[in-house]
mmCIF file of the N, C-alpha and C atoms, coordinates in Angstrom:
data_MODEL
# 
_entry.id   MODEL 
# 
loop_
_atom_site.group_PDB 
_atom_site.id 
_atom_site.type_symbol 
_atom_site.label_atom_id 
_atom_site.label_alt_id 
_atom_site.label_comp_id 
_atom_site.label_asym_id 
_atom_site.label_entity_id 
_atom_site.label_seq_id 
_atom_site.pdbx_PDB_ins_code 
_atom_site.Cartn_x 
_atom_site.Cartn_y 
_atom_site.Cartn_z 
_atom_site.occupancy 
_atom_site.B_iso_or_equiv 
_atom_site.pdbx_formal_charge 
_atom_site.auth_seq_id 
_atom_site.auth_comp_id 
_atom_site.auth_asym_id 
_atom_site.auth_atom_id 
_atom_site.pdbx_PDB_model_num 
ATOM 1   N N  . MET A 1 1  ? -4.597  36.124 10.697 1.00 0.00 ? 1  MET A N  1 
ATOM 2   C CA . MET A 1 1  ? -5.280  35.339 11.073 1.00 0.00 ? 1  MET A CA 1 
ATOM 3   C C  . MET A 1 1  ? -7.071  35.816 11.252 1.00 0.00 ? 1  MET A C  1 
ATOM 4   N N  . THR A 1 2  ? -7.978  35.405 10.715 1.00 0.00 ? 2  THR A N  1 
ATOM 5   C CA . THR A 1 2  ? -9.531  36.258 10.934 1.00 0.00 ? 2  THR A CA 1 
ATOM 6   C C  . THR A 1 2  ? -9.720  36.002 12.224 1.00 0.00 ? 2  THR A C  1 
ATOM 7   N N  . GLU A 1 3  ? -9.894  37.348 13.164 1.00 0.00 ? 3  GLU A N  1 
ATOM 8   C CA . GLU A 1 3  ? -10.299 36.807 14.494 1.00 0.00 ? 3  GLU A CA 1 
ATOM 9   C C  . GLU A 1 3  ? -12.129 37.175 14.398 1.00 0.00 ? 3  GLU A C  1 
ATOM 10  N N  . GLU A 1 4  ? -13.005 36.468 14.745 1.00 0.00 ? 4  GLU A N  1 
ATOM 11  C CA . GLU A 1 4  ? -14.340 36.570 14.632 1.00 0.00 ? 4  GLU A CA 1 
ATOM 12  C C  . GLU A 1 4  ? -14.760 36.580 16.131 1.00 0.00 ? 4  GLU A C  1 
ATOM 13  N N  . LYS A 1 5  ? -16.001 37.099 16.509 1.00 0.00 ? 5  LYS A N  1 
ATOM 14  C CA . LYS A 1 5  ? -16.636 37.093 18.079 1.00 0.00 ? 5  LYS A CA 1 
ATOM 15  C C  . LYS A 1 5  ? -17.893 37.479 17.683 1.00 0.00 ? 5  LYS A C  1 
ATOM 16  N N  . ASP A 1 6  ? -18.483 36.555 17.905 1.00 0.00 ? 6  ASP A N  1 
ATOM 17  C CA . ASP A 1 6  ? -20.013 36.679 17.982 1.00 0.00 ? 6  ASP A CA 1 
ATOM 18  C C  . ASP A 1 6  ? -20.822 37.771 19.166 1.00 0.00 ? 6  ASP A C  1 
ATOM 19  N N  . ILE A 1 7  ? -21.284 38.770 18.686 1.00 0.00 ? 7  ILE A N  1 
ATOM 20  C CA . ILE A 1 7  ? -21.599 39.484 20.037 1.00 0.00 ? 7  ILE A CA 1 
ATOM 21  C C  . ILE A 1 7  ? -23.364 39.207 20.198 1.00 0.00 ? 7  ILE A C  1 
ATOM 22  N N  . GLY A 1 8  ? -23.950 38.710 19.703 1.00 0.00 ? 8  GLY A N  1 
ATOM 23  C CA . GLY A 1 8  ? -25.451 38.374 19.772 1.00 0.00 ? 8  GLY A CA 1 
ATOM 24  C C  . GLY A 1 8  ? -25.774 38.063 17.966 1.00 0.00 ? 8  GLY A C  1 
ATOM 25  N N  . ARG A 1 9  ? -27.330 37.696 18.682 1.00 0.00 ? 9  ARG A N  1 
ATOM 26  C CA . ARG A 1 9  ? -28.396 36.804 17.778 1.00 0.00 ? 9  ARG A CA 1 
ATOM 27  C C  . ARG A 1 9  ? -29.519 37.388 18.358 1.00 0.00 ? 9  ARG A C  1 
ATOM 28  N N  . ILE A 1 10 ? -30.448 37.727 16.922 1.00 0.00 ? 10 ILE A N  1 
ATOM 29  C CA . ILE A 1 10 ? -31.648 38.046 16.993 1.00 0.00 ? 10 ILE A CA 1 
ATOM 30  C C  . ILE A 1 10 ? -32.705 37.410 16.250 1.00 0.00 ? 10 ILE A C  1 
ATOM 31  N N  . SER A 1 11 ? -33.714 36.872 16.562 1.00 0.00 ? 11 SER A N  1 
ATOM 32  C CA . SER A 1 11 ? -34.816 36.168 15.679 1.00 0.00 ? 11 SER A CA 1 
ATOM 33  C C  . SER A 1 11 ? -35.188 37.229 14.915 1.00 0.00 ? 11 SER A C  1 
ATOM 34  N N  . LYS A 1 12 ? -35.603 36.751 13.555 1.00 0.00 ? 12 LYS A N  1 
ATOM 35  C CA . LYS A 1 12 ? -35.873 37.757 12.530 1.00 0.00 ? 12 LYS A CA 1 
ATOM 36  C C  . LYS A 1 12 ? -37.597 37.051 11.978 1.00 0.00 ? 12 LYS A C  1 
ATOM 37  N N  . ARG A 1 13 ? -37.806 35.906 12.067 1.00 0.00 ? 13 ARG A N  1 
ATOM 38  C CA . ARG A 1 13 ? -38.553 34.856 11.786 1.00 0.00 ? 13 ARG A CA 1 
ATOM 39  C C  . ARG A 1 13 ? -37.894 33.455 11.906 1.00 0.00 ? 13 ARG A C  1 
ATOM 40  N N  . GLU A 1 14 ? -38.951 32.888 11.682 1.00 0.00 ? 14 GLU A N  1 
ATOM 41  C CA . GLU A 1 14 ? -38.215 31.088 11.658 1.00 0.00 ? 14 GLU A CA 1 
ATOM 42  C C  . GLU A 1 14 ? -37.637 30.545 10.650 1.00 0.00 ? 14 GLU A C  1 
ATOM 43  N N  . GLY A 1 15 ? -36.441 30.141 11.088 1.00 0.00 ? 15 GLY A N  1 
ATOM 44  C CA . GLY A 1 15 ? -34.982 29.893 10.013 1.00 0.00 ? 15 GLY A CA 1 
ATOM 45  C C  . GLY A 1 15 ? -34.216 30.909 10.119 1.00 0.00 ? 15 GLY A C  1 
ATOM 46  N N  . THR A 1 16 ? -34.218 32.551 10.215 1.00 0.00 ? 16 THR A N  1 
ATOM 47  C CA . THR A 1 16 ? -33.521 33.478 10.031 1.00 0.00 ? 16 THR A CA 1 
ATOM 48  C C  . THR A 1 16 ? -33.129 34.156 11.488 1.00 0.00 ? 16 THR A C  1 
ATOM 49  N N  . GLU A 1 17 ? -32.023 34.495 11.467 1.00 0.00 ? 17 GLU A N  1 
ATOM 50  C CA . GLU A 1 17 ? -31.655 35.521 12.752 1.00 0.00 ? 17 GLU A CA 1 
ATOM 51  C C  . GLU A 1 17 ? -30.755 36.735 11.987 1.00 0.00 ? 17 GLU A C  1 
ATOM 52  N N  . VAL A 1 18 ? -30.588 37.379 12.878 1.00 0.00 ? 18 VAL A N  1 
ATOM 53  C CA . VAL A 1 18 ? -29.635 38.545 12.585 1.00 0.00 ? 18 VAL A CA 1 
ATOM 54  C C  . VAL A 1 18 ? -28.622 38.544 13.539 1.00 0.00 ? 18 VAL A C  1 
ATOM 55  N N  . VAL A 1 19 ? -27.514 38.342 13.199 1.00 0.00 ? 19 VAL A N  1 
ATOM 56  C CA . VAL A 1 19 ? -25.862 38.220 13.428 1.00 0.00 ? 19 VAL A CA 1 
ATOM 57  C C  . VAL A 1 19 ? -25.076 39.547 13.573 1.00 0.00 ? 19 VAL A C  1 
ATOM 58  N N  . VAL A 1 20 ? -24.813 39.747 14.852 1.00 0.00 ? 20 VAL A N  1 
ATOM 59  C CA . VAL A 1 20 ? -23.759 40.936 14.830 1.00 0.00 ? 20 VAL A CA 1 
ATOM 60  C C  . VAL A 1 20 ? -22.593 40.220 15.552 1.00 0.00 ? 20 VAL A C  1 
ATOM 61  N N  . ARG A 1 21 ? -21.743 40.417 14.896 1.00 0.00 ? 21 ARG A N  1 
ATOM 62  C CA . ARG A 1 21 ? -20.199 40.109 15.341 1.00 0.00 ? 21 ARG A CA 1 
ATOM 63  C C  . ARG A 1 21 ? -19.206 41.166 14.445 1.00 0.00 ? 21 ARG A C  1 
ATOM 64  N N  . VAL A 1 22 ? -18.116 40.849 15.794 1.00 0.00 ? 22 VAL A N  1 
ATOM 65  C CA . VAL A 1 22 ? -16.815 41.621 15.609 1.00 0.00 ? 22 VAL A CA 1 
ATOM 66  C C  . VAL A 1 22 ? -15.838 40.801 14.757 1.00 0.00 ? 22 VAL A C  1 
ATOM 67  N N  . ASP A 1 23 ? -15.225 41.347 13.728 1.00 0.00 ? 23 ASP A N  1 
ATOM 68  C CA . ASP A 1 23 ? -14.916 40.130 12.692 1.00 0.00 ? 23 ASP A CA 1 
ATOM 69  C C  . ASP A 1 23 ? -13.475 41.308 11.747 1.00 0.00 ? 23 ASP A C  1 
ATOM 70  N N  . SER A 1 24 ? -12.536 40.977 11.134 1.00 0.00 ? 24 SER A N  1 
ATOM 71  C CA . SER A 1 24 ? -11.668 41.573 10.279 1.00 0.00 ? 24 SER A CA 1 
ATOM 72  C C  . SER A 1 24 ? -11.907 40.679 8.796  1.00 0.00 ? 24 SER A C  1 
ATOM 73  N N  . PHE A 1 25 ? -12.193 41.843 7.996  1.00 0.00 ? 25 PHE A N  1 
ATOM 74  C CA . PHE A 1 25 ? -12.296 41.722 6.499  1.00 0.00 ? 25 PHE A CA 1 
ATOM 75  C C  . PHE A 1 25 ? -11.096 42.303 5.718  1.00 0.00 ? 25 PHE A C  1 
ATOM 76  N N  . GLY A 1 26 ? -10.222 41.702 5.207  1.00 0.00 ? 26 GLY A N  1 
ATOM 77  C CA . GLY A 1 26 ? -9.654  42.489 4.346  1.00 0.00 ? 26 GLY A CA 1 
ATOM 78  C C  . GLY A 1 26 ? -8.262  43.252 5.211  1.00 0.00 ? 26 GLY A C  1 
ATOM 79  N N  . GLY A 1 27 ? -8.402  42.476 6.394  1.00 0.00 ? 27 GLY A N  1 
ATOM 80  C CA . GLY A 1 27 ? -7.097  42.873 7.218  1.00 0.00 ? 27 GLY A CA 1 
ATOM 81  C C  . GLY A 1 27 ? -7.799  44.144 8.251  1.00 0.00 ? 27 GLY A C  1 
ATOM 82  N N  . LYS A 1 28 ? -8.741  44.432 7.710  1.00 0.00 ? 28 LYS A N  1 
ATOM 83  C CA . LYS A 1 28 ? -9.578  45.953 8.850  1.00 0.00 ? 28 LYS A CA 1 
ATOM 84  C C  . LYS A 1 28 ? -10.598 45.282 9.510  1.00 0.00 ? 28 LYS A C  1 
ATOM 85  N N  . LYS A 1 29 ? -10.822 45.828 11.198 1.00 0.00 ? 29 LYS A N  1 
ATOM 86  C CA . LYS A 1 29 ? -11.665 45.280 11.958 1.00 0.00 ? 29 LYS A CA 1 
ATOM 87  C C  . LYS A 1 29 ? -12.979 46.076 12.194 1.00 0.00 ? 29 LYS A C  1 
ATOM 88  N N  . GLY A 1 30 ? -13.989 45.427 12.254 1.00 0.00 ? 30 GLY A N  1 
ATOM 89  C CA . GLY A 1 30 ? -15.077 46.287 12.296 1.00 0.00 ? 30 GLY A CA 1 
ATOM 90  C C  . GLY A 1 30 ? -16.437 45.138 12.760 1.00 0.00 ? 30 GLY A C  1 
ATOM 91  N N  . VAL A 1 31 ? -17.841 45.583 12.540 1.00 0.00 ? 31 VAL A N  1 
ATOM 92  C CA . VAL A 1 31 ? -18.882 45.312 13.265 1.00 0.00 ? 31 VAL A CA 1 
ATOM 93  C C  . VAL A 1 31 ? -19.674 44.613 11.675 1.00 0.00 ? 31 VAL A C  1 
ATOM 94  N N  . THR A 1 32 ? -19.889 43.595 11.592 1.00 0.00 ? 32 THR A N  1 
ATOM 95  C CA . THR A 1 32 ? -20.924 43.003 10.841 1.00 0.00 ? 32 THR A CA 1 
ATOM 96  C C  . THR A 1 32 ? -22.155 42.532 11.097 1.00 0.00 ? 32 THR A C  1 
ATOM 97  N N  . ILE A 1 33 ? -23.340 43.201 10.447 1.00 0.00 ? 33 ILE A N  1 
ATOM 98  C CA . ILE A 1 33 ? -24.723 42.682 11.030 1.00 0.00 ? 33 ILE A CA 1 
ATOM 99  C C  . ILE A 1 33 ? -25.243 41.946 9.641  1.00 0.00 ? 33 ILE A C  1 
ATOM 100 N N  . ARG A 1 34 ? -25.455 40.894 9.530  1.00 0.00 ? 34 ARG A N  1 
ATOM 101 C CA . ARG A 1 34 ? -25.500 40.070 8.573  1.00 0.00 ? 34 ARG A CA 1 
ATOM 102 C C  . ARG A 1 34 ? -26.785 38.836 8.857  1.00 0.00 ? 34 ARG A C  1 
ATOM 103 N N  . GLU A 1 35 ? -27.334 38.234 8.039  1.00 0.00 ? 35 GLU A N  1 
ATOM 104 C CA . GLU A 1 35 ? -28.658 37.576 8.259  1.00 0.00 ? 35 GLU A CA 1 
ATOM 105 C C  . GLU A 1 35 ? -27.840 35.891 8.343  1.00 0.00 ? 35 GLU A C  1 
ATOM 106 N N  . PHE A 1 36 ? -28.666 34.829 8.768  1.00 0.00 ? 36 PHE A N  1 
ATOM 107 C CA . PHE A 1 36 ? -28.189 33.932 9.112  1.00 0.00 ? 36 PHE A CA 1 
ATOM 108 C C  . PHE A 1 36 ? -28.974 33.016 8.833  1.00 0.00 ? 36 PHE A C  1 
ATOM 109 N N  . VAL A 1 37 ? -29.362 32.041 7.968  1.00 0.00 ? 37 VAL A N  1 
ATOM 110 C CA . VAL A 1 37 ? -30.799 30.915 7.787  1.00 0.00 ? 37 VAL A CA 1 
ATOM 111 C C  . VAL A 1 37 ? -30.290 29.835 7.813  1.00 0.00 ? 37 VAL A C  1 
ATOM 112 N N  . THR A 1 38 ? -30.986 29.093 8.370  1.00 0.00 ? 38 THR A N  1 
ATOM 113 C CA . THR A 1 38 ? -31.277 27.841 8.612  1.00 0.00 ? 38 THR A CA 1 
ATOM 114 C C  . THR A 1 38 ? -32.302 27.231 7.780  1.00 0.00 ? 38 THR A C  1 
ATOM 115 N N  . SER A 1 39 ? -32.218 26.162 6.815  1.00 0.00 ? 39 SER A N  1 
ATOM 116 C CA . SER A 1 39 ? -33.035 25.437 6.020  1.00 0.00 ? 39 SER A CA 1 
ATOM 117 C C  . SER A 1 39 ? -32.879 24.240 5.444  1.00 0.00 ? 39 SER A C  1 
ATOM 118 N N  . GLU A 1 40 ? -33.672 23.491 4.851  1.00 0.00 ? 40 GLU A N  1 
ATOM 119 C CA . GLU A 1 40 ? -32.916 22.261 4.212  1.00 0.00 ? 40 GLU A CA 1 
ATOM 120 C C  . GLU A 1 40 ? -32.422 22.571 3.182  1.00 0.00 ? 40 GLU A C  1 
ATOM 121 N N  . LYS A 1 41 ? -32.063 23.956 2.105  1.00 0.00 ? 41 LYS A N  1 
ATOM 122 C CA . LYS A 1 41 ? -31.862 23.638 0.729  1.00 0.00 ? 41 LYS A CA 1 
ATOM 123 C C  . LYS A 1 41 ? -30.085 24.674 1.611  1.00 0.00 ? 41 LYS A C  1 
ATOM 124 N N  . TYR A 1 42 ? -30.295 25.401 2.638  1.00 0.00 ? 42 TYR A N  1 
ATOM 125 C CA . TYR A 1 42 ? -29.136 25.911 2.698  1.00 0.00 ? 42 TYR A CA 1 
ATOM 126 C C  . TYR A 1 42 ? -28.913 26.161 4.127  1.00 0.00 ? 42 TYR A C  1 
ATOM 127 N N  . THR A 1 43 ? -27.825 26.151 5.074  1.00 0.00 ? 43 THR A N  1 
ATOM 128 C CA . THR A 1 43 ? -27.623 27.193 6.251  1.00 0.00 ? 43 THR A CA 1 
ATOM 129 C C  . THR A 1 43 ? -26.233 27.486 6.150  1.00 0.00 ? 43 THR A C  1 
ATOM 130 N N  . GLY A 1 44 ? -26.344 29.548 6.716  1.00 0.00 ? 44 GLY A N  1 
ATOM 131 C CA . GLY A 1 44 ? -25.329 29.898 6.884  1.00 0.00 ? 44 GLY A CA 1 
ATOM 132 C C  . GLY A 1 44 ? -25.663 31.118 6.297  1.00 0.00 ? 44 GLY A C  1 
ATOM 133 N N  . PHE A 1 45 ? -24.686 32.391 6.246  1.00 0.00 ? 45 PHE A N  1 
ATOM 134 C CA . PHE A 1 45 ? -24.657 33.729 6.160  1.00 0.00 ? 45 PHE A CA 1 
ATOM 135 C C  . PHE A 1 45 ? -25.298 33.777 4.562  1.00 0.00 ? 45 PHE A C  1 
ATOM 136 N N  . THR A 1 46 ? -26.416 34.701 4.315  1.00 0.00 ? 46 THR A N  1 
ATOM 137 C CA . THR A 1 46 ? -27.092 35.060 3.110  1.00 0.00 ? 46 THR A CA 1 
ATOM 138 C C  . THR A 1 46 ? -25.541 36.736 3.055  1.00 0.00 ? 46 THR A C  1 
ATOM 139 N N  . LYS A 1 47 ? -26.112 37.304 1.989  1.00 0.00 ? 47 LYS A N  1 
ATOM 140 C CA . LYS A 1 47 ? -25.663 38.394 1.529  1.00 0.00 ? 47 LYS A CA 1 
ATOM 141 C C  . LYS A 1 47 ? -26.320 39.498 2.374  1.00 0.00 ? 47 LYS A C  1 
ATOM 142 N N  . ALA A 1 48 ? -27.262 39.189 2.712  1.00 0.00 ? 48 ALA A N  1 
ATOM 143 C CA . ALA A 1 48 ? -28.003 40.642 3.411  1.00 0.00 ? 48 ALA A CA 1 
ATOM 144 C C  . ALA A 1 48 ? -27.230 40.544 4.531  1.00 0.00 ? 48 ALA A C  1 
ATOM 145 N N  . GLY A 1 49 ? -26.917 42.211 4.750  1.00 0.00 ? 49 GLY A N  1 
ATOM 146 C CA . GLY A 1 49 ? -26.187 42.818 5.653  1.00 0.00 ? 49 GLY A CA 1 
ATOM 147 C C  . GLY A 1 49 ? -25.382 43.622 5.802  1.00 0.00 ? 49 GLY A C  1 
ATOM 148 N N  . THR A 1 50 ? -24.570 44.296 6.465  1.00 0.00 ? 50 THR A N  1 
ATOM 149 C CA . THR A 1 50 ? -23.715 45.265 6.217  1.00 0.00 ? 50 THR A CA 1 
ATOM 150 C C  . THR A 1 50 ? -22.780 45.129 6.945  1.00 0.00 ? 50 THR A C  1 
ATOM 151 N N  . ARG A 1 51 ? -21.439 46.163 6.893  1.00 0.00 ? 51 ARG A N  1 
ATOM 152 C CA . ARG A 1 51 ? -20.332 46.198 7.583  1.00 0.00 ? 51 ARG A CA 1 
ATOM 153 C C  . ARG A 1 51 ? -20.132 47.589 7.994  1.00 0.00 ? 51 ARG A C  1 
ATOM 154 N N  . ILE A 1 52 ? -19.508 47.765 9.471  1.00 0.00 ? 52 ILE A N  1 
ATOM 155 C CA . ILE A 1 52 ? -19.503 49.369 10.268 1.00 0.00 ? 52 ILE A CA 1 
ATOM 156 C C  . ILE A 1 52 ? -17.892 49.057 10.037 1.00 0.00 ? 52 ILE A C  1 
ATOM 157 N N  . PRO A 1 53 ? -17.132 50.231 9.295  1.00 0.00 ? 53 PRO A N  1 
ATOM 158 C CA . PRO A 1 53 ? -15.537 49.945 9.894  1.00 0.00 ? 53 PRO A CA 1 
ATOM 159 C C  . PRO A 1 53 ? -15.205 50.487 11.048 1.00 0.00 ? 53 PRO A C  1 
ATOM 160 N N  . ALA A 1 54 ? -14.006 49.870 12.004 1.00 0.00 ? 54 ALA A N  1 
ATOM 161 C CA . ALA A 1 54 ? -13.985 50.139 13.102 1.00 0.00 ? 54 ALA A CA 1 
ATOM 162 C C  . ALA A 1 54 ? -13.844 51.834 13.280 1.00 0.00 ? 54 ALA A C  1 
ATOM 163 N N  . ASP A 1 55 ? -13.127 52.246 12.556 1.00 0.00 ? 55 ASP A N  1 
ATOM 164 C CA . ASP A 1 55 ? -13.398 53.675 12.832 1.00 0.00 ? 55 ASP A CA 1 
ATOM 165 C C  . ASP A 1 55 ? -14.194 54.681 12.520 1.00 0.00 ? 55 ASP A C  1 
ATOM 166 N N  . LYS A 1 56 ? -15.694 53.913 12.060 1.00 0.00 ? 56 LYS A N  1 
ATOM 167 C CA . LYS A 1 56 ? -16.669 54.645 11.978 1.00 0.00 ? 56 LYS A CA 1 
ATOM 168 C C  . LYS A 1 56 ? -17.606 54.123 13.129 1.00 0.00 ? 56 LYS A C  1 
ATOM 169 N N  . PHE A 1 57 ? -17.397 52.963 13.623 1.00 0.00 ? 57 PHE A N  1 
ATOM 170 C CA . PHE A 1 57 ? -18.609 52.541 14.930 1.00 0.00 ? 57 PHE A CA 1 
ATOM 171 C C  . PHE A 1 57 ? -18.583 53.319 15.521 1.00 0.00 ? 57 PHE A C  1 
ATOM 172 N N  . LEU A 1 58 ? -18.276 54.641 16.610 1.00 0.00 ? 58 LEU A N  1 
ATOM 173 C CA . LEU A 1 58 ? -18.288 55.376 17.497 1.00 0.00 ? 58 LEU A CA 1 
ATOM 174 C C  . LEU A 1 58 ? -19.914 55.971 16.870 1.00 0.00 ? 58 LEU A C  1 
ATOM 175 N N  . GLU A 1 59 ? -19.664 56.779 15.618 1.00 0.00 ? 59 GLU A N  1 
ATOM 176 C CA . GLU A 1 59 ? -20.448 57.341 15.247 1.00 0.00 ? 59 GLU A CA 1 
ATOM 177 C C  . GLU A 1 59 ? -21.822 56.519 14.780 1.00 0.00 ? 59 GLU A C  1 
ATOM 178 N N  . PHE A 1 60 ? -21.532 55.377 14.491 1.00 0.00 ? 60 PHE A N  1 
ATOM 179 C CA . PHE A 1 60 ? -23.118 54.398 14.112 1.00 0.00 ? 60 PHE A CA 1 
ATOM 180 C C  . PHE A 1 60 ? -23.355 54.129 15.697 1.00 0.00 ? 60 PHE A C  1 
ATOM 181 N N  . ARG A 1 61 ? -22.630 54.346 16.655 1.00 0.00 ? 61 ARG A N  1 
ATOM 182 C CA . ARG A 1 61 ? -23.242 53.536 17.808 1.00 0.00 ? 61 ARG A CA 1 
ATOM 183 C C  . ARG A 1 61 ? -24.218 54.763 18.459 1.00 0.00 ? 61 ARG A C  1 
ATOM 184 N N  . GLU A 1 62 ? -23.471 56.323 17.821 1.00 0.00 ? 62 GLU A N  1 
ATOM 185 C CA . GLU A 1 62 ? -24.226 57.327 18.800 1.00 0.00 ? 62 GLU A CA 1 
ATOM 186 C C  . GLU A 1 62 ? -25.503 57.354 17.780 1.00 0.00 ? 62 GLU A C  1 
ATOM 187 N N  . MET A 1 63 ? -25.667 57.078 16.489 1.00 0.00 ? 63 MET A N  1 
ATOM 188 C CA . MET A 1 63 ? -27.136 57.264 15.889 1.00 0.00 ? 63 MET A CA 1 
ATOM 189 C C  . MET A 1 63 ? -27.950 56.185 16.366 1.00 0.00 ? 63 MET A C  1 
ATOM 190 N N  . ILE A 1 64 ? -27.421 54.817 16.982 1.00 0.00 ? 64 ILE A N  1 
ATOM 191 C CA . ILE A 1 64 ? -27.953 53.581 17.127 1.00 0.00 ? 64 ILE A CA 1 
ATOM 192 C C  . ILE A 1 64 ? -28.976 54.571 18.816 1.00 0.00 ? 64 ILE A C  1 
ATOM 193 N N  . ASN A 1 65 ? -28.043 55.059 19.533 1.00 0.00 ? 65 ASN A N  1 
ATOM 194 C CA . ASN A 1 65 ? -28.090 55.407 20.887 1.00 0.00 ? 65 ASN A CA 1 
ATOM 195 C C  . ASN A 1 65 ? -29.053 56.358 20.690 1.00 0.00 ? 65 ASN A C  1 
ATOM 196 N N  . SER A 1 66 ? -29.442 57.156 19.929 1.00 0.00 ? 66 SER A N  1 
ATOM 197 C CA . SER A 1 66 ? -30.376 58.338 19.557 1.00 0.00 ? 66 SER A CA 1 
ATOM 198 C C  . SER A 1 66 ? -31.490 58.120 19.111 1.00 0.00 ? 66 SER A C  1 
ATOM 199 N N  . ILE A 1 67 ? -31.625 56.906 19.165 1.00 0.00 ? 67 ILE A N  1 
ATOM 200 C CA . ILE A 1 67 ? -33.215 56.394 18.615 1.00 0.00 ? 67 ILE A CA 1 
ATOM 201 C C  . ILE A 1 67 ? -33.945 56.122 19.564 1.00 0.00 ? 67 ILE A C  1 
ATOM 202 N N  . SER A 1 68 ? -35.097 57.110 19.831 1.00 0.00 ? 68 SER A N  1 
ATOM 203 C CA . SER A 1 68 ? -35.916 56.713 21.089 1.00 0.00 ? 68 SER A CA 1 
ATOM 204 C C  . SER A 1 68 ? -36.865 55.218 21.377 1.00 0.00 ? 68 SER A C  1 
ATOM 205 N N  . LEU A 1 69 ? -37.294 54.970 22.165 1.00 0.00 ? 69 LEU A N  1 
ATOM 206 C CA . LEU A 1 69 ? -37.500 53.541 22.384 1.00 0.00 ? 69 LEU A CA 1 
ATOM 207 C C  . LEU A 1 69 ? -39.160 54.164 21.914 1.00 0.00 ? 69 LEU A C  1 
ATOM 208 N N  . ASN A 1 70 ? -39.726 55.158 22.421 1.00 0.00 ? 70 ASN A N  1 
ATOM 209 C CA . ASN A 1 70 ? -41.278 55.634 21.923 1.00 0.00 ? 70 ASN A CA 1 
ATOM 210 C C  . ASN A 1 70 ? -41.380 55.680 20.396 1.00 0.00 ? 70 ASN A C  1 
ATOM 211 N N  . ASP A 1 71 ? -40.038 56.085 19.513 1.00 0.00 ? 71 ASP A N  1 
ATOM 212 C CA . ASP A 1 71 ? -39.632 56.350 17.989 1.00 0.00 ? 71 ASP A CA 1 
ATOM 213 C C  . ASP A 1 71 ? -40.343 55.310 17.436 1.00 0.00 ? 71 ASP A C  1 
ATOM 214 N N  . LEU A 1 72 ? -39.940 53.833 18.518 1.00 0.00 ? 72 LEU A N  1 
ATOM 215 C CA . LEU A 1 72 ? -40.070 52.366 17.674 1.00 0.00 ? 72 LEU A CA 1 
ATOM 216 C C  . LEU A 1 72 ? -41.676 51.734 18.162 1.00 0.00 ? 72 LEU A C  1 
ATOM 217 N N  . LYS A 1 73 ? -42.360 51.854 18.764 1.00 0.00 ? 73 LYS A N  1 
ATOM 218 C CA . LYS A 1 73 ? -43.653 51.772 19.387 1.00 0.00 ? 73 LYS A CA 1 
ATOM 219 C C  . LYS A 1 73 ? -44.685 51.819 18.179 1.00 0.00 ? 73 LYS A C  1 
ATOM 220 N N  . GLU A 1 74 ? -45.437 50.677 18.030 1.00 0.00 ? 74 GLU A N  1 
ATOM 221 C CA . GLU A 1 74 ? -46.089 50.510 17.129 1.00 0.00 ? 74 GLU A CA 1 
ATOM 222 C C  . GLU A 1 74 ? -47.443 51.908 17.198 1.00 0.00 ? 74 GLU A C  1 
ATOM 223 N N  . ASP A 1 75 ? -47.697 52.162 16.412 1.00 0.00 ? 75 ASP A N  1 
ATOM 224 C CA . ASP A 1 75 ? -49.051 53.022 15.981 1.00 0.00 ? 75 ASP A CA 1 
ATOM 225 C C  . ASP A 1 75 ? -50.468 52.392 15.903 1.00 0.00 ? 75 ASP A C  1 
ATOM 226 N N  . LYS A 1 76 ? -51.093 52.745 16.872 1.00 0.00 ? 76 LYS A N  1 
ATOM 227 C CA . LYS A 1 76 ? -52.379 52.034 17.375 1.00 0.00 ? 76 LYS A CA 1 
ATOM 228 C C  . LYS A 1 76 ? -53.429 53.180 16.836 1.00 0.00 ? 76 LYS A C  1 
ATOM 229 N N  . GLU A 1 77 ? -54.018 52.256 15.857 1.00 0.00 ? 77 GLU A N  1 
ATOM 230 C CA . GLU A 1 77 ? -54.979 53.091 14.856 1.00 0.00 ? 77 GLU A CA 1 
ATOM 231 C C  . GLU A 1 77 ? -56.487 52.439 15.109 1.00 0.00 ? 77 GLU A C  1 
# 
């Protein structure tokens, strides 16, 4: 049985969201981060995204937590 749990969605642009979910693929749990589009032609997940295996999640989380908010500020020129 495939268990999926959506953690959250972030709007990327109109009609496109980034979805973070915990799921199981090939019998292995992990975190999937993928784009979900809503349009007249197609509604659903795209191929754009990545999967973090459960055994690498702590390493991934440490990398994300090491990002300073100051690093993400736009440069004012």
